[in-house]
C-alpha positions in Angstrom: 68.1 36.3 -230.3 67.7 32.7 -229.2 66.6 31.3 -232.6 68.5 28.3 -233.9 69.4 28.8 -237.5 69.3 25.1 -238.4 65.8 24.5 -236.9 64.2 27.5 -238.5 66.0 26.8 -241.7 64.2 23.5 -241.7 60.9 25.4 -241.2 61.7 27.5 -244.2 62.3 24.4 -246.3 59.1 22.8 -245.2 57.0 25.7 -246.4 59.1 27.6 -248.9 58.6 24.9 -251.6 54.9 24.9 -251.1 54.1 28.1 -252.8 53.6 26.6 -256.3 50.1 27.0 -257.6 48.2 23.8 -258.2 48.0 22.2 -261.6 50.5 22.4 -264.5 50.4 23.8 -267.9 51.4 20.5 -269.5 51.7 17.0 -268.0 54.2 14.3 -268.6 53.5 11.1 -270.6 51.8 9.3 -267.8 48.2 8.0 -267.4 46.0 10.8 -268.6 43.2 10.0 -266.1 45.7 10.0 -263.3 47.0 13.4 -264.5 43.5 14.8 -264.5 42.9 13.6 -260.9 46.2 15.0 -259.8 45.4 18.4 -261.4 42.0 18.5 -259.7 43.6 17.9 -256.3 46.1 20.7 -257.0 43.3 23.1 -258.0 41.5 22.1 -254.8 44.6 23.1 -252.8 44.2 26.6 -254.2 40.9 27.1 -252.4 41.4 28.7 -248.9 40.6 26.3 -246.1 41.5 25.9 -242.5 43.5 22.7 -241.9 46.1 21.0 -239.8 48.9 18.8 -241.1 51.9 16.9 -239.7 55.1 16.0 -241.4 57.8 13.4 -240.8 60.9 12.2 -242.6 64.3 13.4 -243.3 66.1 16.1 -245.4 69.6 15.9 -246.9 71.1 18.5 -244.6 69.1 18.3 -241.3 68.6 14.6 -241.1 65.5 13.2 -239.3 62.8 15.8 -238.7 59.2 16.1 -237.7 56.7 19.1 -237.9 53.2 20.0 -237.2 51.1 23.0 -238.4 47.7 24.6 -238.2 46.3 27.1 -240.7 43.3 29.2 -239.9 41.5 31.3 -242.6 39.0 33.4 -240.5 40.7 35.1 -238.8 44.1 34.4 -240.6 46.3 32.5 -238.2 49.1 30.0 -238.5 51.5 28.0 -236.4 54.3 25.8 -237.6 56.5 23.9 -235.2 59.5 21.9 -236.6 62.0 19.7 -234.9 65.4 18.5 -236.0 65.8 15.2 -234.1 69.5 14.7 -234.3 72.8 16.3 -235.3 74.3 19.7 -234.6 71.0 21.5 -235.4 69.0 19.4 -233.0 66.2 21.3 -231.5 62.7 22.9 -232.1 61.8 26.1 -233.8 58.3 27.6 -234.3 56.6 30.3 -236.4 53.3 31.8 -235.2 51.2 34.3 -237.1 48.6 36.0 -234.8 46.7 39.1 -235.7 49.0 39.9 -238.5 52.0 39.8 -236.2 54.8 37.2 -236.8 56.5 35.5 -233.8 59.6 33.3 -234.2 60.6 31.0 -231.3 63.0 28.3 -230.3 63.4 25.8 -227.5 66.8 27.5 -226.7 66.6 30.8 -225.0 68.7 33.8 -226.1 71.1 35.8 -224.1 68.1 37.8 -222.7 66.6 34.5 -221.4 63.6 34.8 -223.8 62.5 32.1 -226.3 60.5 34.3 -228.7 60.9 37.3 -231.0 58.0 39.5 -232.0 58.6 41.0 -235.4 55.4 43.0 -235.7 53.5 43.4 -239.0 55.0 41.6 -242.0 57.7 43.6 -243.8 61.4 44.2 -243.8 63.0 44.7 -240.4 66.6 45.6 -239.4 67.8 43.9 -236.3 70.0 45.8 -233.8 73.0 44.0 -235.2 72.2 45.3 -238.7 70.8 42.1 -240.1 67.8 42.5 -242.4 64.9 40.1 -241.7 62.4 39.8 -244.5 59.4 38.9 -242.4 57.0 39.5 -245.3 58.6 36.5 -247.1 58.5 34.4 -244.0 54.8 35.1 -243.5 54.1 34.2 -247.1 55.8 30.9 -246.6 53.9 30.2 -243.4 50.6 30.9 -245.0 51.1 28.5 -247.9 49.3 25.1 -248.1 51.9 22.4 -248.7 49.4 20.3 -250.7 50.0 22.6 -253.6 53.1 20.6 -254.5 51.0 17.6 -255.4 50.5 19.3 -258.8 54.1 18.6 -259.6 53.2 14.9 -260.0 51.4 15.7 -263.3 54.8 16.3 -264.9 55.8 12.6 -264.3 56.1 10.5 -267.4 55.4 7.4 -265.3 52.4 8.8 -263.5 49.9 6.1 -262.6 47.1 5.2 -260.2 48.5 2.9 -257.5 45.3 1.7 -255.8 43.2 2.7 -252.8 44.4 3.1 -249.2 43.1 4.4 -245.9 44.9 7.5 -244.6 44.1 8.8 -241.1 40.8 7.0 -241.3 39.8 8.3 -244.7 39.5 6.2 -247.9 41.8 7.6 -250.6 43.2 6.9 -254.0 47.0 6.9 -254.4 48.9 8.2 -257.4 52.6 7.9 -257.9 55.3 9.0 -260.3 58.8 10.5 -260.8 59.8 13.8 -262.4 63.0 15.8 -262.7 63.0 19.4 -261.5 63.5 20.4 -265.2 60.4 18.3 -266.1 58.3 20.2 -263.6 59.7 23.5 -264.6 58.9 22.8 -268.3 55.3 21.7 -267.3 54.7 25.1 -265.9 56.2 27.2 -268.7 52.8 28.2 -270.1 51.3 29.2 -266.8 50.8 32.8 -265.6 53.9 34.7 -264.6 53.0 34.6 -260.9 52.5 30.9 -261.0 55.8 30.4 -262.7 57.6 32.5 -260.2 56.1 30.7 -257.3 56.9 27.3 -258.9 60.5 28.5 -259.5 60.9 29.4 -255.8 59.7 26.0 -254.9 62.0 24.1 -257.2 64.9 26.3 -256.2 64.6 24.9 -252.6 65.1 21.4 -253.9 68.0 22.4 -256.1 69.6 24.1 -253.1 69.5 20.7 -251.4 71.1 19.1 -254.4 67.9 17.3 -255.4 67.2 17.2 -259.1 64.6 14.4 -259.3 61.5 13.9 -257.2 59.5 10.7 -256.7 56.1 11.6 -255.4 53.1 9.8 -254.0 49.8 11.6 -253.6 46.7 10.4 -251.8 43.4 12.1 -252.5 39.9 11.6 -251.1 36.5 11.6 -252.8 36.3 15.4 -252.7 39.7 15.8 -254.5 41.4 16.9 -251.4 45.0 15.9 -250.8 45.1 13.7 -247.7 48.8 12.8 -247.9 51.8 13.7 -250.0 55.2 12.0 -249.9 58.3 13.5 -251.7 61.5 11.5 -252.1 64.9 12.3 -253.7 68.6 12.4 -253.1 70.7 15.5 -252.5 74.4 16.3 -252.1 74.3 15.4 -248.4 71.9 12.5 -248.4 68.3 11.5 -248.6 65.1 13.6 -248.9 62.0 11.7 -247.8 59.1 13.8 -246.4 55.5 12.7 -245.8 52.8 15.3 -245.1 49.4 14.1 -243.8 46.5 16.6 -243.9 43.9 16.7 -241.2 40.9 18.6 -239.9 39.7 20.4 -243.0 37.4 23.4 -242.3 37.7 23.2 -238.6 38.4 26.4 -236.5 42.0 27.0 -235.8 43.1 29.1 -232.8 46.7 30.3 -232.4 47.8 32.1 -229.3 50.6 34.7 -229.1 53.5 33.7 -226.9 53.7 35.1 -223.4 54.9 38.7 -223.5 57.3 38.0 -220.6 59.1 35.4 -222.8 59.1 37.6 -225.9 61.7 40.0 -227.3 59.9 42.8 -229.1 61.9 43.7 -232.2 60.3 47.1 -232.6 61.4 48.1 -229.1 64.9 46.8 -229.8 65.0 48.9 -232.9 63.9 51.9 -231.1 66.6 51.4 -228.4 69.2 50.9 -231.2 68.2 54.2 -232.8 68.1 56.1 -229.5 
């Protein structure tokens, strides 16, 4: 199907952990004023807004990576392109959500010579080879705003304000701290069930990488919006160090469907398989 597992696995990591709702049921033992500011930023992340963001850094399994994304609210649209810069999974993968239809692409063409797969409306699809693809889950991941994870910082016992800095031309306040995955999980134990479940999915992604403690830096602007988030840790296979910078809040986002001539339509493939 022409989709590199490693690259698209990276895309899943980038957004799967970002489904946690902002704010926490109970903070750590850090600066209370800083915790309040962090919680405000996490709550702000819950509000739907069109935005763009870019990510750079490394993960324990993929190594050096980069990514860029755009999220549109009206109409709902999303693109997420991620690149593994070295190693056996080197390459670029991309998700696009256009008109309620999910497209998954890669820089490496499949046996049919095409670079994209059209999965249709979100749901559960069976590929011709019998592999089940949960596109509903994939779409949920793509739609999520990564700044939600800034709320995890409120669980840090050493949370503190770390001064003022300019990020992408915007004056921001920086907060920093370190919390274990268990600390974060405990901080959310009194939240609603849906919030706990989303948080658990997020934390599970870090645990899957062998990361059990996160050092976080959060930069917020005068409107309590997250302008930058850095997450660091160490996993079984090496270092986790990802920085996400948020741009263009509230500006229109247009995402185009890939060319039909370069796209394999999964619905048609399923029909052929049944016939």
